[in-house]
TORPA-4810 file (N, C-alpha, C, O; in nm, 3 decimals):
<nodes>
NODE_1_6.309_-9.078_-1.542_6.203_-9.130_-1.612_6.080_-9.137_-1.512_5.976_-9.073_-1.525_X
NODE_2_6.108_-9.225_-1.412_6.010_-9.267_-1.348_5.991_-9.161_-1.226_5.877_-9.153_-1.179_X
NODE_3_6.090_-9.079_-1.171_6.040_-8.979_-1.111_5.945_-8.896_-1.211_5.826_-8.917_-1.184_X
NODE_4_5.962_-8.818_-1.306_5.891_-8.792_-1.447_5.779_-8.829_-1.433_5.699_-8.737_-1.419_X
NODE_5_5.717_-8.977_-1.428_5.628_-9.028_-1.434_5.520_-9.027_-1.348_5.399_-9.015_-1.367_X
NODE_6_5.604_-9.045_-1.222_5.503_-9.020_-1.087_5.436_-8.863_-1.066_5.319_-8.833_-1.048_X
NODE_7_5.547_-8.783_-1.076_5.506_-8.645_-1.103_5.393_-8.620_-1.194_5.309_-8.555_-1.131_X
NODE_8_5.356_-8.641_-1.306_5.276_-8.636_-1.426_5.133_-8.707_-1.361_5.023_-8.652_-1.354_X
NODE_9_5.168_-8.844_-1.315_5.052_-8.886_-1.240_4.988_-8.852_-1.103_4.871_-8.870_-1.072_X
NODE_10_5.083_-8.801_-1.029_5.036_-8.733_-0.942_4.940_-8.570_-0.965_4.847_-8.533_-0.894_X
NODE_11_5.002_-8.494_-1.088_4.942_-8.412_-1.090_4.822_-8.396_-1.200_4.768_-8.289_-1.228_X
NODE_12_4.793_-8.518_-1.255_4.698_-8.604_-1.283_4.582_-8.603_-1.204_4.472_-8.556_-1.231_X
NODE_13_4.620_-8.661_-1.103_4.522_-8.702_-0.995_4.456_-8.548_-0.893_4.349_-8.522_-0.837_X
NODE_14_4.517_-8.516_-0.902_4.506_-8.353_-0.855_4.405_-8.299_-0.950_4.298_-8.256_-0.910_X
NODE_15_4.439_-8.301_-1.075_4.329_-8.209_-1.181_4.201_-8.312_-1.169_4.103_-8.237_-1.162_X
NODE_16_4.168_-8.410_-1.165_4.093_-8.494_-1.190_4.001_-8.449_-1.063_3.888_-8.401_-1.078_X
NODE_17_4.063_-8.470_-0.937_3.982_-8.469_-0.802_3.938_-8.322_-0.801_3.825_-8.300_-0.755_X
NODE_18_4.009_-8.219_-0.843_3.961_-8.105_-0.836_3.836_-8.026_-0.929_3.780_-7.919_-0.908_X
NODE_19_3.818_-8.140_-1.053_3.755_-8.124_-1.134_3.584_-8.201_-1.109_3.474_-8.168_-1.155_X
NODE_20_3.616_-8.291_-1.038_3.541_-8.322_-1.004_3.452_-8.303_-0.845_3.353_-8.357_-0.797_X
NODE_21_3.540_-8.205_-0.802_3.434_-8.133_-0.663_3.358_-8.059_-0.709_3.298_-8.005_-0.616_X
NODE_22_3.308_-8.009_-0.845_3.214_-7.925_-0.862_3.081_-7.950_-0.917_3.001_-7.865_-0.958_X
NODE_23_3.063_-8.105_-0.912_2.972_-8.119_-0.954_2.813_-8.152_-0.873_2.786_-8.079_-0.777_X
NODE_24_2.759_-8.210_-0.894_2.603_-8.227_-0.821_2.587_-8.383_-0.821_2.566_-8.454_-0.920_X
NODE_25_2.600_-8.420_-0.702_2.584_-8.540_-0.651_2.374_-8.588_-0.686_2.277_-8.513_-0.694_X
NODE_26_2.389_-8.753_-0.696_2.242_-8.782_-0.687_2.201_-8.733_-0.584_2.109_-8.652_-0.590_X
NODE_27_2.257_-8.767_-0.464_2.160_-8.762_-0.352_2.128_-8.642_-0.325_2.014_-8.619_-0.286_X
NODE_28_2.248_-8.511_-0.345_2.214_-8.362_-0.345_2.074_-8.315_-0.438_1.990_-8.231_-0.407_X
NODE_29_2.079_-8.388_-0.546_2.015_-8.346_-0.650_1.844_-8.396_-0.595_1.744_-8.324_-0.607_X
NODE_30_1.845_-8.520_-0.540_1.714_-8.572_-0.496_1.658_-8.496_-0.371_1.541_-8.458_-0.369_X
NODE_31_1.738_-8.474_-0.274_1.760_-8.373_-0.157_1.688_-8.216_-0.198_1.607_-8.154_-0.129_X
NODE_32_1.734_-8.182_-0.305_1.694_-8.077_-0.346_1.562_-8.072_-0.373_1.492_-7.981_-0.330_X
NODE_33_1.506_-8.185_-0.460_1.354_-8.209_-0.554_1.246_-8.201_-0.467_1.143_-8.137_-0.487_X
NODE_34_1.280_-8.288_-0.343_1.195_-8.316_-0.203_1.190_-8.222_-0.151_1.072_-8.192_-0.134_X
NODE_35_1.262_-8.143_-0.108_1.266_-7.996_-0.071_1.183_-7.933_-0.115_1.104_-7.869_-0.046_X
NODE_36_1.183_-7.940_-0.301_1.077_-7.833_-0.362_0.945_-7.895_-0.346_0.848_-7.835_-0.301_X
NODE_37_0.946_-8.019_-0.384_0.821_-8.121_-0.367_0.723_-8.046_-0.234_0.606_-8.009_-0.233_X
NODE_38_0.821_-8.045_-0.138_0.741_-8.017_-0.025_0.669_-7.861_-0.001_0.563_-7.857_0.061_X
NODE_39_0.709_-7.778_-0.033_0.673_-7.654_-0.081_0.534_-7.623_-0.174_0.449_-7.534_-0.171_X
NODE_40_0.558_-7.743_-0.261_0.462_-7.698_-0.338_0.323_-7.785_-0.296_0.212_-7.746_-0.333_X
NODE_41_0.345_-7.926_-0.202_0.257_-7.972_-0.082_0.188_-7.872_-0.039_0.080_-7.834_-0.082_X
NODE_42_0.258_-7.824_0.056_0.204_-7.712_0.137_0.140_-7.563_0.111_0.080_-7.486_0.186_X
NODE_43_0.180_-7.554_-0.035_0.098_-7.460_-0.126_0.208_-7.310_-0.083_0.158_-7.198_-0.082_X
NODE_44_0.328_-7.327_-0.058_0.393_-7.221_-0.011_0.501_-7.182_-0.126_0.621_-7.210_-0.128_X
NODE_45_0.434_-7.119_-0.210_0.522_-7.087_-0.345_0.646_-7.020_-0.348_0.756_-7.043_-0.398_X
NODE_46_0.589_-6.921_-0.273_0.723_-6.834_-0.223_0.848_-6.901_-0.201_0.954_-6.849_-0.237_X
NODE_47_0.844_-6.994_-0.153_0.924_-7.073_-0.013_0.992_-7.166_-0.151_1.115_-7.173_-0.151_X
NODE_48_0.923_-7.232_-0.259_0.927_-7.297_-0.325_1.041_-7.240_-0.440_1.137_-7.310_-0.474_X
NODE_49_1.019_-7.125_-0.486_1.058_-7.054_-0.567_1.249_-7.014_-0.531_1.341_-6.963_-0.595_X
NODE_50_1.235_-7.060_-0.421_1.412_-7.038_-0.363_1.445_-7.141_-0.426_1.561_-7.124_-0.463_X
NODE_51_1.395_-7.269_-0.470_1.455_-7.405_-0.498_1.507_-7.366_-0.633_1.610_-7.420_-0.674_X
NODE_52_1.438_-7.265_-0.713_1.465_-7.235_-0.833_1.625_-7.139_-0.881_1.663_-7.037_-0.825_X
NODE_53_1.694_-7.210_-0.997_1.806_-7.152_-1.015_1.778_-7.009_-1.054_1.711_-6.976_-1.152_X
NODE_54_1.862_-6.889_-0.928_1.860_-6.769_-1.016_1.804_-6.701_-1.113_1.722_-6.610_-1.102_X
NODE_55_1.861_-6.757_-1.236_1.845_-6.731_-1.384_1.733_-6.756_-1.447_1.698_-6.722_-1.560_X
NODE_56_1.675_-6.823_-1.360_1.525_-6.914_-1.439_1.427_-6.877_-1.334_1.402_-6.987_-1.285_X
NODE_57_1.380_-6.818_-1.290_1.265_-6.745_-1.219_1.112_-6.770_-1.267_1.079_-6.743_-1.383_X
NODE_58_1.013_-6.827_-1.168_0.891_-6.855_-1.261_0.776_-6.832_-1.130_0.800_-6.853_-1.012_X
NODE_59_0.684_-6.797_-1.170_0.571_-6.803_-1.112_0.502_-6.946_-1.089_0.418_-7.000_-1.160_X
NODE_60_0.553_-6.988_-0.985_0.469_-7.147_-0.937_0.387_-7.148_-0.896_0.341_-7.262_-0.889_X
NODE_61_0.323_-7.069_-0.851_0.169_-7.082_-0.842_0.077_-7.078_-0.956_-0.015_-7.153_-0.988_X
NODE_62_0.118_-6.986_-1.003_0.054_-6.972_-1.153_0.084_-7.101_-1.248_0.008_-7.145_-1.334_X
NODE_63_0.216_-7.155_-1.212_0.171_-7.290_-1.319_0.142_-7.384_-1.208_0.108_-7.487_-1.266_X
NODE_64_0.139_-7.399_-1.120_0.092_-7.552_-1.076_-0.089_-7.556_-1.067_-0.166_-7.651_-1.082_X
NODE_65_-0.113_-7.426_-1.040_-0.236_-7.387_-1.039_-0.322_-7.362_-1.179_-0.442_-7.332_-1.177_X
NODE_66_-0.248_-7.380_-1.293_-0.258_-7.417_-1.463_-0.301_-7.602_-1.454_-0.393_-7.673_-1.496_X
NODE_67_-0.194_-7.620_-1.385_-0.169_-7.783_-1.443_-0.317_-7.836_-1.345_-0.389_-7.932_-1.375_X
NODE_68_-0.331_-7.764_-1.250_-0.447_-7.865_-1.125_-0.564_-7.850_-1.210_-0.647_-7.940_-1.216_X
NODE_69_-0.578_-7.720_-1.289_-0.758_-7.693_-1.375_-0.731_-7.749_-1.457_-0.829_-7.810_-1.500_X
NODE_70_-0.612_-7.774_-1.531_-0.624_-7.832_-1.701_-0.645_-7.973_-1.697_-0.697_-8.016_-1.801_X
NODE_71_-0.615_-8.079_-1.587_-0.566_-8.179_-1.574_-0.658_-8.271_-1.436_-0.643_-8.391_-1.412_X
NODE_72_-0.736_-8.192_-1.375_-0.837_-8.199_-1.275_-0.730_-8.326_-1.155_-0.754_-8.444_-1.130_X
NODE_73_-0.631_-8.249_-1.112_-0.578_-8.280_-1.000_-0.509_-8.216_-0.926_-0.482_-8.107_-0.975_X
NODE_74_-0.448_-8.241_-0.785_-0.448_-8.193_-0.673_-0.260_-8.175_-0.642_-0.203_-8.283_-0.655_X
NODE_75_-0.206_-8.106_-0.620_-0.050_-8.088_-0.580_-0.008_-8.110_-0.437_0.108_-8.099_-0.395_X
NODE_76_-0.126_-8.146_-0.359_-0.124_-8.146_-0.209_-0.016_-8.267_-0.199_0.086_-8.270_-0.131_X
NODE_77_-0.063_-8.355_-0.278_0.038_-8.515_-0.243_0.106_-8.542_-0.356_0.058_-8.603_-0.451_X
NODE_78_0.212_-8.501_-0.353_0.330_-8.553_-0.464_0.418_-8.694_-0.394_0.490_-8.678_-0.295_X
NODE_79_0.404_-8.803_-0.446_0.492_-8.880_-0.390_0.580_-8.927_-0.568_0.522_-8.944_-0.675_X
NODE_80_0.737_-8.935_-0.539_0.781_-9.008_-0.611_0.753_-9.173_-0.594_0.775_-9.241_-0.494_X
NODE_81_0.700_-9.214_-0.718_0.706_-9.394_-0.737_0.833_-9.422_-0.742_0.880_-9.486_-0.648_X
NODE_82_0.905_-9.389_-0.832_1.036_-9.401_-0.835_1.143_-9.317_-0.978_1.115_-9.231_-1.062_X
NODE_83_1.231_-9.373_-0.956_1.308_-9.251_-1.082_1.344_-9.391_-1.211_1.362_-9.513_-1.207_X
NODE_84_1.339_-9.290_-1.308_1.331_-9.372_-1.437_1.445_-9.360_-1.525_1.459_-9.429_-1.626_X
NODE_85_1.554_-9.242_-1.471_1.634_-9.220_-1.503_1.724_-9.085_-1.482_1.661_-8.982_-1.457_X
NODE_86_1.856_-9.080_-1.490_1.946_-8.960_-1.445_2.029_-8.944_-1.566_2.057_-9.042_-1.635_X
NODE_87_2.082_-8.791_-1.602_2.153_-8.779_-1.661_2.278_-8.659_-1.588_2.221_-8.579_-1.514_X
NODE_88_2.383_-8.643_-1.595_2.469_-8.594_-1.496_2.569_-8.547_-1.576_2.620_-8.624_-1.658_X
NODE_89_2.609_-8.427_-1.565_2.777_-8.331_-1.631_2.850_-8.273_-1.528_2.801_-8.204_-1.439_X
NODE_90_2.950_-8.297_-1.540_3.023_-8.198_-1.486_3.044_-8.028_-1.483_3.056_-7.932_-1.406_X
NODE_91_3.039_-8.075_-1.656_3.078_-7.935_-1.688_2.971_-7.952_-1.863_2.998_-8.015_-1.965_X
NODE_92_2.864_-7.874_-1.832_2.775_-7.837_-1.969_2.786_-7.692_-2.046_2.707_-7.600_-2.024_X
NODE_93_2.880_-7.686_-2.126_2.884_-7.541_-2.181_2.755_-7.485_-2.204_2.760_-7.373_-2.153_X
NODE_94_2.625_-7.504_-2.261_2.516_-7.443_-2.249_2.501_-7.387_-2.110_2.487_-7.265_-2.118_X
NODE_95_2.498_-7.427_-1.996_2.487_-7.360_-1.840_2.601_-7.312_-1.828_2.577_-7.199_-1.784_X
NODE_96_2.710_-7.320_-1.837_2.851_-7.288_-1.788_2.878_-7.311_-1.638_2.915_-7.232_-1.551_X
NODE_97_2.845_-7.458_-1.629_2.839_-7.533_-1.499_2.782_-7.658_-1.497_2.750_-7.702_-1.607_X
NODE_98_2.758_-7.735_-1.392_2.738_-7.861_-1.367_2.588_-7.897_-1.387_2.510_-7.805_-1.360_X
NODE_99_2.538_-8.000_-1.424_2.414_-8.050_-1.421_2.343_-8.150_-1.380_2.417_-8.248_-1.374_X
NODE_100_2.231_-8.177_-1.346_2.178_-8.306_-1.306_2.046_-8.319_-1.312_1.959_-8.255_-1.253_X
NODE_101_2.038_-8.395_-1.380_1.880_-8.436_-1.439_1.832_-8.558_-1.395_1.907_-8.656_-1.393_X
NODE_102_1.694_-8.567_-1.354_1.621_-8.658_-1.320_1.521_-8.671_-1.376_1.447_-8.572_-1.380_X
NODE_103_1.480_-8.788_-1.439_1.352_-8.842_-1.437_1.247_-8.925_-1.354_1.300_-9.020_-1.296_X
NODE_104_1.136_-8.916_-1.337_1.081_-8.971_-1.243_0.931_-8.993_-1.264_0.873_-8.915_-1.341_X
NODE_105_0.859_-9.094_-1.201_0.710_-9.080_-1.218_0.696_-9.066_-1.090_0.753_-9.117_-0.994_X
NODE_106_0.558_-8.943_-1.110_0.522_-8.930_-0.966_0.406_-8.937_-0.951_0.341_-8.954_-1.054_X
NODE_107_0.345_-8.931_-0.847_0.181_-8.983_-0.804_0.105_-8.869_-0.776_0.116_-8.842_-0.656_X
NODE_108_0.029_-8.786_-0.839_-0.045_-8.646_-0.840_-0.186_-8.707_-0.806_-0.228_-8.773_-0.902_X
NODE_109_-0.274_-8.705_-0.697_-0.395_-8.764_-0.689_-0.402_-8.869_-0.722_-0.341_-8.956_-0.660_X
NODE_110_-0.504_-8.909_-0.869_-0.490_-9.051_-0.855_-0.417_-9.108_-0.996_-0.444_-9.211_-1.057_X
NODE_111_-0.320_-9.013_-1.027_-0.261_-9.031_-1.145_-0.127_-9.027_-1.152_-0.068_-8.951_-1.076_X
NODE_112_-0.069_-9.093_-1.226_0.083_-9.134_-1.272_0.148_-9.061_-1.317_0.203_-9.070_-1.208_X
NODE_113_0.203_-8.993_-1.370_0.271_-8.909_-1.414_0.419_-8.894_-1.432_0.495_-8.909_-1.336_X
NODE_114_0.466_-8.861_-1.566_0.603_-8.810_-1.580_0.658_-8.703_-1.524_0.575_-8.614_-1.503_X
NODE_115_0.780_-8.676_-1.489_0.860_-8.558_-1.452_1.005_-8.563_-1.492_1.069_-8.668_-1.502_X
NODE_116_1.048_-8.453_-1.513_1.167_-8.459_-1.560_1.212_-8.339_-1.486_1.130_-8.248_-1.492_X
NODE_117_1.314_-8.312_-1.421_1.410_-8.193_-1.326_1.565_-8.176_-1.347_1.657_-8.253_-1.318_X
NODE_118_1.566_-8.065_-1.402_1.724_-8.057_-1.404_1.772_-7.964_-1.343_1.737_-7.853_-1.384_X
NODE_119_1.878_-7.969_-1.212_1.929_-7.914_-1.175_2.052_-7.854_-1.184_2.147_-7.933_-1.181_X
NODE_120_2.089_-7.686_-1.197_2.208_-7.657_-1.281_2.291_-7.585_-1.135_2.237_-7.512_-1.052_X
NODE_121_2.417_-7.623_-1.136_2.505_-7.511_-1.051_2.617_-7.484_-1.131_2.683_-7.562_-1.200_X
NODE_122_2.631_-7.361_-1.112_2.732_-7.247_-1.206_2.743_-7.106_-1.134_2.663_-7.058_-1.053_X
NODE_123_2.857_-7.052_-1.180_2.856_-6.877_-1.096_2.776_-6.806_-1.097_2.794_-6.691_-1.058_X
NODE_124_2.632_-6.857_-1.153_2.528_-6.750_-1.108_2.454_-6.825_-0.996_2.359_-6.764_-0.946_X
NODE_125_2.478_-6.924_-0.957_2.374_-7.032_-0.859_2.376_-7.149_-0.893_2.454_-7.209_-0.967_X
NODE_126_2.263_-7.189_-0.822_2.241_-7.363_-0.778_2.080_-7.348_-0.765_2.034_-7.269_-0.684_X
NODE_127_1.985_-7.436_-0.858_1.906_-7.480_-0.850_1.863_-7.515_-0.928_1.935_-7.539_-1.025_X
NODE_128_1.700_-7.544_-0.936_1.602_-7.619_-1.039_1.624_-7.526_-1.200_1.592_-7.407_-1.204_X
NODE_129_1.660_-7.570_-1.277_1.657_-7.526_-1.373_1.562_-7.545_-1.504_1.525_-7.458_-1.582_X
NODE_130_1.537_-7.667_-1.506_1.379_-7.697_-1.617_1.299_-7.794_-1.517_1.337_-7.869_-1.428_X
NODE_131_1.194_-7.768_-1.560_1.066_-7.861_-1.481_0.972_-7.920_-1.620_0.903_-7.837_-1.680_X
NODE_132_0.974_-8.002_-1.647_0.841_-8.105_-1.730_0.808_-8.179_-1.683_0.869_-8.267_-1.621_X
NODE_133_0.647_-8.155_-1.709_0.599_-8.268_-1.650_0.470_-8.293_-1.704_0.375_-8.215_-1.708_X
NODE_134_0.477_-8.434_-1.753_0.399_-8.485_-1.868_0.278_-8.544_-1.863_0.281_-8.666_-1.884_X
NODE_135_0.165_-8.494_-1.840_0.035_-8.590_-1.824_-0.001_-8.701_-1.930_-0.103_-8.767_-1.911_X
NODE_136_0.069_-8.724_-2.029_0.004_-8.782_-2.153_0.079_-8.929_-2.149_0.054_-9.013_-2.236_X
</nodes>
């Protein structure tokens, strides 16, 4: 019985460790977001689009220029003031893979705004899947 229990526990450990290996770490997500913001600050929108998930392309130049015009800001300087929350999922059936979502307060021009960025890793690729910027 002890031998059977040992085999079962060993199997469960291997299963749990292999299941966890596909997730997105907080450090990985923050690094990805920082790289994305660096490209936006430099107005290198084509390079910034490389940070997006392959299944969620977007015209970032049009998006950020519209935000700048509508809200009287300049994204030439983006500073993450603080992270206000996160949500992580090793497997999310709606995207068929791992997700990591970070909420943050960012300083843009003289305004502090809220942002939430969701990163997805699945069979289709890795990158920013959702980007929500709230000026209210």
